[in-house]
N, C-alpha and C positions, 0 to 999 in steps of 0.2 A: 504494500500500500504506500502511495506517495505521502510525504509529510503534508500536514495542513498548510494551506497557503495564506491563512489569515494572519495579518500583521504586516510589519514594514521593516523587518530586520535588514540592515544594509548588507550588501555583498562584501565578503572579506576576500580581497584580491590577492593576498599573500598567504602562504602556508602558516599554520599555527604550530609553534614549536613547544614541545614539553608541556609542563604545567599539569601533568596527570594527577598528581596529588592535590594540587590546589583546586583543580576542576572538580574532583571527587568531594573534597571538603566543602566547596561552595555549593555543590548540588545538594549535599546533605543539610547544610544550614538553610538553604532556601526552602527545602521540603518541610522544615519544622518552624519556620518563622515567616512573618508577614512582610518584613522589610529587611533586606540584606544590603549592607553598604560595604562595598569594596574600597578600602582606603590604602594609601601608600603615597610615596613621593611621585612627583611628575616623572614620566618616562618609564615607570616600573611595569607598565602593561595592564593597568586596570581596565581600560576600554577593551583591549583585545580579549582579556579573560571574560569580561562581561558578555561580549559578543559570542564567544565560544559557548559559554554557559547558557545563554539565552537560546542559542540554536539547538543545544543538546536536550533542552527540556520542553521544547515547544509542543510536543505531542500531549503534554499534560495540561495544555491551555487551549481548549477548543475555540475560545473566543479571541485568541490572538496573542502574539508577543509583539509589543509596541515599543519602538525605540525613539527616544527623544534626545536629540543632541542639543545641549544647552550652551555650547560654545558660540552659537550664532546669535544669542541674545545679548544685547548691550546692557541689560539691567533686568531687575525682577518684575517690572511693571507688566510685561506681557507673558509672564511665566505660564499661568493657567491657560491662556489662549494658545501659546506655543504647544503645550501638551495636547490640547484639543485638536490642533491642526495635525499633529503627528498621528493621533489616533483616528484621523479622518472623520472628525465630527464637523459636518457642515452646518454649524449653528447660525441660523439666519435671524434669530431674535436678538433682543438687547439684554438678555438675561446675563447674570454673572457667569463667566465661563467656568468657574469652579463648581457652581451649582449644576451646570450642564454636565460636567465631567462626572460628578457624583451620581447623577441620574443615569448616565450612560453605563457606568460600570456596576450599578447597583445589583444587577442579577447576572453579571458576566464573570466567567472564570477566565481570567486573563493575567498576563504578566506585563507590567509597565517598567521599562528600563529608563532611568534618568541618568544620562551620562554627563560627567563634568559638572557636578553640583557645587563645587567649592566657592565659586564667585557669588552664590546666592544660597548658601546652605540653610540659613534660617527659613527662607521662603520655600525652598524645596521641602524642608521638613514639615512646614505648615500644610502645603498641598498634599504631601503623602499622608499625613495624619488625617486630614479631612476625608481623603479617598478611602483609606483603610477602615475608617469608622462607618462609612456608608456602603461599602462594597465588601461583603464578607468573603467572597471568593477571589478577590483581587490580591495579587502579590506584587511587591515593588522591589526592584533591584536597582541600586544606585552606585555610581562611582564618584568618589570625592576625596580630596586630600584631607578633609576633616569630616567629623560625624555630623549627621543631620539632627541628632539630639532630640529624638522623640522616643516614647516609651516602647514602641513596637520594634525598635531598631536592634539588629544584631550586626556587630562589626566583624569584618575579616580583613586583616592586614595582608596585602599582596606582597610577597617577598620578591627580591631579585631572582634572576635565573640561577639555577644551580651551576657550580663551577667545580673544577677538579680539586681533589683534596689537597694537593701539594703544589706550591709554586714550581713552575718548570715541568710539572707532570702532564702527560697528554690527557688522561682521563676521558678519552674519546667516546667510550661507550656510555658515560654517565653525565657528561657535561651538556646542559641545555644551552649554555652560553656559546660553547663551541659550535653546536649544531646551528644555532641562529646565525652566527657569523658566516658560516660556510654557505648556508642557503642564500643569504642576502648577497654575499660576494659573488655567487654564481649567477645571480640575477643581473649583475652588471658586467660580469666577465665569465662567460659560459665555461671556459676551460680552466677555471680556478680549481686547483687540486690541493689536497692536504697530504702530508707525509709525517713521519715520526717527529721530524724537527719542527716544521712550521705549525703542527698541532700544539706543541708546547708554547710556541710564540703566540698563537691565537689565544690560548688559555691565559697567558700572561696579559694580553690585551684586555680580555674579558674581565679578568680580575682587577686590572687597573681601572676599569670602568664600573667596578662594583656590581657587575652582572645586570646592569640596567639595560633592558631591551632597546630603548630608543638610542642610547649612547652606542651600543654595539652595532646597531643598524647604520648609524652615521659613520662609524669607523669602517665598517665593511664596505660601504659605498666607495671608499678610497682605493680599493684594490685595483681599480682600472689604471691608476697612475702610480701606486706605491705597493711594494711588497709588504707582507705582514711585519717583517723586521723593521722596515722603514716607518711603518705606522707606529709600532711600539716605541721606536726611538723618538718620534715626534711627540708622543704622549708623555715622555719622561719629564723633562725640565719644565715645559709649560704647565704640567699638572701640579708639580710641586709649587710652582709660583702662584698658580691661580686657585689651588684647592683650599688655601686658607680662607678665602671668601669672606662674606660679611660675618661679623660676630654673631653667634647664636644660630646660624643657619645649619641645617642638617648636612652631615658630610656628603651624603649621596646627592643632595641638591647641588652642593658645590661642585661635585664631580661632573654632573650633567651640564651644569652651566659652563664649566670649563671646556667640556667637549664641544658644546654648541659654539662657543666662542672660537675654539680652534677651527671648527668647520667653517665658520664665517671668515676667519683670516685666510684660509686656504682657497676661498672663492676669489675669482677675479674681481676687480673693482666694479665693472658693470653688473656682474652677478650679485655682488653685495647690494648694489643700488636696487636691483629688481627684487631681491629678498626683502629689503626694507619697505619698498613702495608697495609691493603686493601684500604686505601685512595689513593694509587698510581694508582688504576684502573680508567681509564677515562670513561668507559662504564660499562655495566653489565658484570659479570664474572661467571664462573662455578666453581664447587668444585675442579676440577683438577688445575685450575689457582690459586685458593686460597691456595691449598696445596703446589704448586710449588713456589709461590712468598712469602707467609706469614710464612711458617714453619721456624724453626731455633731456636735460643736460646729463651727459654721460651715457645715455641710452638712445641711440637713433632708432626710429620706428622699425626699420627693416631688421634690426638685430634682436628684437624681442623673442622671436620664435627660437633662435639659437640659444639665447640665455635661459629660456624656459626649459629647453632640453638639457642644458647643463645643470640646472638646479634639480631636475628630475633624476639625473644620473647621481647626484650627490645626496639624494633622499631628503632634500629640502622641500621640494614640491612633489605631490603625488598626483598621478594622472588618473582620471575617472572617465569612463566611456558612457555617454548618454546618447543612445541612438547612434547616429553617424558623427556626432560631435564630441571631441575631447575637451574635458574641462579639468581644472587644476585646483588643488587645495593644499593648505598647510595644516599640520596638526597644531593643536593649541600651544604647546610648549615652544615650537618653532615660531609661531605667529607672535607670541608675546615677546620673544627675543627681538624679532624684527621691528615690532612697534616701539620698543625701548630705543633701539638704534635710530629709528626714524625720528623719534622725538628729540634725541640728542643731535641729530643732523641739522635741525632747523628747517627741514622741508615739510614737516607734518601738515601744517595748515594748507600749504600749496597742494600737496598730494590729496588731502581730503576734499579740497575744492574740485580737483580733477575728477575724483571718484563721484562726487555729487553731480557734477555736470554730465558725466557719462550716463548715469542712471536716469537723469532728467531726459536725456536724448532717447533712451530706451522707452521711457514712458510716452514721449511724444510719438515715437514710431508705433506705439500700440494703437493709437487712434486710427491710423491708416490700415493696420493689420487686422483690426477687429472685424472687418467685413471684406472677405476675399478668400483666396485659395490657400493662404498660409496660416489660417487661424490655429489649427491644431498644433502645428510646430511652434507657433509664437506663444500660445498660451502655456504650452509645456515649458518653453524657455523662461517665461516669467516666473513660473513656480520654482525653477532652479535658481533664479536671480532674486527670489523674494527677500532673503536675509539682507542683501545689499540694497535692494529698493527701500527696505525698512530703515537701514542706516542713513540713506540719502534723505529720506523724509525727516528722520530725527535731526539731521544736520540743518535742514531748512527750518525746522521748528525752533532750534536753539539759536539761530542767527536772525535777529530782527529784520535785517535787510533782505532775507531770502524767503520770508513768509509767503509772498505772492508766488514765488517759484514753487513752493511746496503746495500751494493751492492748485496751481495748474497741473502739477505732477499727480496729485491725488485724484483730480478729475480725469486726467488722461488714462489712468489705470482702471477705469470703470469696469471693463470686462475681466480684468484680473481679479477684482473684488468679487464679481458676480459668479464667475465660472470656476472658482476654486474654494479654498477653505477660509477665505479672508474677508468675507462680506462685512462681518461685524467690525473687523479692524479697519477696513476701508471707510466705513461710516464714522469711526472714531477719528481717523485722520482728517476727514472732511469737516467734521464738527470743529476740530482743533484749529484748522487753518481758516475756516470761515470766521472764527473769533480773532485769530491773529492778523488777518488781512481784511479788515472791514471796508476798505475803500471801494467805491463803485467801479466796476470794470466788467468787461465781457468774460474774463476768467472767473470772476465771482458769480456771474449769472450762470455760466456753465456748471460751476461747482454746486450751485444751489439745485439745479434740476437733476444733476447726477446724484446728489445726496437724497433728493426727493424720491428718486427711483429706488435707491437702496432702502429707504424708509418704507416704501410701498411693499417691497419684497418681504420686509420684516413685519408687515401688517401694522406699522406705526403710522396710522392714517392721518392723525391730527398733525404730527410733525411734518409729514410729507406735504400736506396741503399748505401748511404755513410756509415752507421753503419754496414750493412751487408758486405761491402767490407773490413772494418777494422776487423770485426769478422773473416772473412775467412783468412786474412793475419795472424792474431794473433793465430787462432786455428791451422793453418798450421805450424807456427813457434813452437808452444808448443806441437804439436802432439795430439791435443784434438779432438779425433774422433767424439765424440757426438756433439760437437759444430760445427764441419765441416758438419755433416749430416744435422743438423737443419739449418745451414746457407745456404746450397744448397737448401733445401726445400723453404725457404722464399725468396731466390734470384729467384727461379723459379716462385714464386707467384708475385714478382715484374715484372718479364718478362711477365707474363700473363696480368698484369695490362697494360703493354705497347703493348698488342695484339701480342706479339712475342711468339706464342705457341710452335714453334719448339725449341727455346732456353729453354723455360719453361720445356718442356718434357725432354730435355737432363739433366737439373738440377734435375728434379724430379727423374729420373732414378738414378742419382748419390746419391741423398738423400735416396732413397729406398734401394739401395745396402748397404749404410752405416748403416741404421737402422736395416736391416736384419742381417748384420754381428754382430751387437751388441745385437741382439735379443731384440730390444726395441719396444714393441707393440704400445706404444704411438706414437713414430715417424713413425712407419709403417702405422698406421691408418691415421695419419695426412697427410702423403704423398699420400696415396691411394685416399683420398678425392679430393685433388687438382689435381692429375693425371686424375681421372675420369672426372673432370670438363674440363680439357684441351683437352682430347680426344673427349669429347662431342662437344666442340667448333670447333674441326677439322672435325666433322661429322663421327667419327669412333665409331658408336654405340656399336658394339660388344665389343671393348676393354673398353669403358666407363662403360658399364654395368658389365662386368667381374670384373673390378677394384672396383666398388662400392659394388658389392656383396661380394668380398673378404674382403673389409673393414668391412662389416656387420658381417662377420664370426669372424674376429679378435675382434671386439667389444663385440659380444655375448660371446665369449670364456672368456673374461676378466670381463664381467658384466658391461661394459661401457655404459653410456647413452649419454653423451655430443657428442662424436664423432659419435655415431650411428645416432643421429638426423641429423647431417650434411651428413652422408653417405646416409641416406634415402632421403634427399633433392637432392643430386646429382643424385641418381638413379631415383627419381621422374621426374626430368628435362628430363633425356634422354628417359624414358618411354613415357613421354608426346610428346617429339619430334618424337617418332616413331608412334604416333597416338593412343596409348592405354590410353585414358583419364581416364577411370574408374580406372585402376590400378594406374596410376599416382596420382589420387586424394587420393586413399587409402594410398599410400606411404607418400604423403605430410601431410596428416592429422595425420598419426602416428608420423611423425617427429614433427609436431606442438604440439602434446600432450607431447612429451618428452621435447621440448623447453619450453613449459609452465611450466612443472614440475621443470625445472631448472631455470625458470624465466630469460631466455636468450632472451632479446628483439631483438637483431640482428637476431638470428635464427628465431624468430617469424615473423619478417618482411620479411625475405627471403621466408618463407613458404607462407605467405599471398600473396606475389607477384606472386608466381608460381600458387597458387590456383586460383587467379584472371585470369591468362592466361589460365588455364585449363577450367575455367567456361566459358570464352568467346569462346574458341574453341568448347566447348560442346553446344553452343547455349543458354547459360544462361547469357545474357548480363546484365540484371538488377543486378544479384548477383555479377557479375564481377565488375560492376561500384561501388557498395557498398564497395566491398573489396578494390578497388583502393582508395576510400575515407578514409577507415581505414588506408591504407598505408600512405596517405598524412599526416594524423594526427600523426601517430607513427614515421614516418621517420623524421618529422620536429624536434623531440626531440632527435634523434639519432646522427645527424650530420655526417652521413657516406653515401657515395655514393654507392648504390647497383650496379650501372653500372660498378663500378670498381671491385665489388666482384663477380659478375657472368658475363656470356656472353649473357645475355638476353636483352640488351638494344634495339636492333633492333626489337625483338619480342614485347617488351613493347610498343614502339612507334607505331608499326603497329596495335597492339591490341587496343590502345586508339583511333586511327584513325577510325577503324571499329566500335567501340562502339559509337563514336560521330555521325557517319553516320546512324547507325541503330536506335539509341535511340532518336536522335535529341539533339541539344546542351542544350536546356532547361531541358529536362528530365535527361540528363547525369549529368549536374551540380547539379540537385536536389538530385540525387542518391549519387553523391560524397559527398555532404553536409550531407546527412543522415548517410553515413558510417563514416564520420569524427567526427560526434557527439557521436558515441558510446563509452562507456567505454571499457577498454581492455577486461574485462570478457565477455561483450556482443559481442564484436568483435570476440573473440575466439569462442563463441557459434555460431555466424553467419557462421564463416569459417568451423566449425565442422558439420554443418547441411548436411544431405544427400540431394540428388537431389530431388527438390520439384516439379518436373513436374507431371502432373496429372496421367501419366501411372504408377508411382511408389507409389502413395498414397494408403493407405488402405481404402477401402470403409467403413469399420467399424468405422473409426475415424470421430468424429464430433467435432464441436467447443467446447472448444478450441482445435485446431488440434495439435497433436504431429508430429514432423518430423519422418522419418523412423528410424533414429538412436535412437531417444528418445523412440519410440515405442518398439524397440528392447531391450533397456535398461529396460524399464518398465516391459517387459515380464520376464526378468531375475530377476528383483526385486521380481516379483510375485512368482518366483520359489524358493525364499528364499536366493538368492545369496548375499554375501557381496560386498562392493565396490571393494575390491581386487579381488574377484572371477570374478566379471563382467569385470574388466579391463583385466584380464588374458584371459577370454573367447573371448572378442572382440579385443584383442591385442591393447589396448589403455592404456594410463597412468591412474593410480588410481585417480589422480587429475581431469582428464578429465571425468572419470566415475562419480565422485562426482559432477562435474559441471552439467552433464546431469541430474542427479537426482534432483539437486536443481531447474533446469529449469522446469522439469516435475512437481514438487510440486507447483511451482509458477503458471504455466499454468493451472493446474487443480484445483488450490485453496485448495490444501491439505497441511497437516502438518506432516503426518506419512507415512512410507513405507507400512503399512497395508492398508491404503486408496488407495495407488497405486495398490496394489495387487487386491483389490476388484474391482477397476475400470477396470483393465485388464480382470478379469473374466467376468464382465458385458458386455464388448465390444468384447468378444470372442464368445459370444453366437450367434447362428444363428438368423437372423432377421426374425420375423414372416412375412409371405407373406399375 
């Protein structure tokens, strides 16, 4: 059986060395305690041990193992929100994130890993304490240089790696330090070999470095240019000079500090500059960001890629692969050293300004990317950049002269706030900057309608209407046509929430006229979606369908995905209301595939609700009840009322009443619980299944049975089609096609596409009579 996929454990791209005893001890402590904190000096390997431990116990936590990297936070203010983001809670309300977290984990058996708590140990302790009191099945694993200091906490001090017993002895079979050095050395020089002599030298190096994994890795990275003997010689005098360190500091801290300083001194001057300047990044960063922020005196733009490669070779930067793009990061100990050097250099203010300006440009580009063919990739990129977008916004907020820049930036990131985990955070930034930058401007008008839309999604209707009224007055005064059109659109949406469809339609017509005059396809598409919903609510099917189909044409012309998904949702609702359940189901599943590709949880929940209504109408009550169970689970972590977002509340209530009567209360509740227990991927697979009634099953299928859609996909695999070709053929998202193939492999017990093709051939032959 494959391991559960619930959770977000990061991939460990390097091999894990030793630690068998520590891993066993930690596993035993975690089994009998609610909070285990791994402590120890910087560079001793707390994070690596926690990652290995979390991976080894994830079978015991069916509701997931969730990793929270706290190094990306600049302070404790956003701690609970950062945990909620890591746990993939799309909280769209204004509730306290800690309350939301407690509710989320209340009945879940999960492991929460808080990595690098030392900069906010008191706050981490408070969050952990609150969660453990409200969630009896939750366990917390923390890494910190100091204890969290709550009653449930059990401490485990992570020791350095084991070394040989005697100086000068090889100890090759027993030394974890030696093994780590050799493995990392071979990663930079594949032909690195050990013998009786240099094993002893390497052991001396590891001993000189106190067995600290980070220090050993930094030293091992030098074998490309130096022999072990040369490395050992260079550790000798500098260590004795530097290891005295600040009074009162731990010897191992002084050792690590000296090793990092030595690594810094061995870098070329341009490499040192890149190390210092790249320390301003809070998260991982790409080459474009490195060139934009780090270039300048001492670093010509064309040299950045070579300098990045050099720092990777020296284990100062670590490369991560995200799709087809390489990104880079520094571990916290290295970053802290670089930041200290940057502050001493006198360049810090200039580099931070460069950093802020770069991410302002990223935000500006978001506006043009939010409607078009690059949405999926761009939204994914923004999620990777989020830690640094947050730092840029914080810098704008702390600089009185940059508040207006922050206002524009927060408004430009509209779709980042909506399509990810950050809606509540986006609302907070806009609230802050609207206060910090009160001067009348088109940027303020835009920020007001953007924040008004976020408030509508959160069902905060009075706040939304207040901001939209101010936006309308300001845009009218300034002659800001774009802001006026958007304000009309979202004022119409507010009227729809109040069930005033006539006023809503009047405002939508005003918005559509404004967007058509400006030839703004984004505004046109957004308005057509809401107009179609309003006409559907009034029972005007012809106009509702015409508007939804016009929106699809606008989206297809631009290569848009996000708005197309919502247009398909609106069209599916009206087609279902007309009684064409088969076509409605096809439309909603296509929309679901797009929303899954975008990772838009609100869109997914809307699709699932409508698919449940369609299934009940079509006589598939058990399927509908399971989908309602999935909705119960997903909606709880969204914090948004779907009743305000669509006009389906009465249909929903009536559907539930019929299901309770048809299935019986006991079976209905059991099916709800079954749906609620599904992972998101399993829930999407459930929703994407074709009608499973006997009349549409293939007689050739035997156990394990594939759904009709899976059978269709399997046949296309047998024809040699790629995932992309299958997606195009079936008019589904590539990610959905990939998901179908994964489920086919699991159901049939196969590992390759060739096995699927053979199975299709076997099951396509006539059965002998």
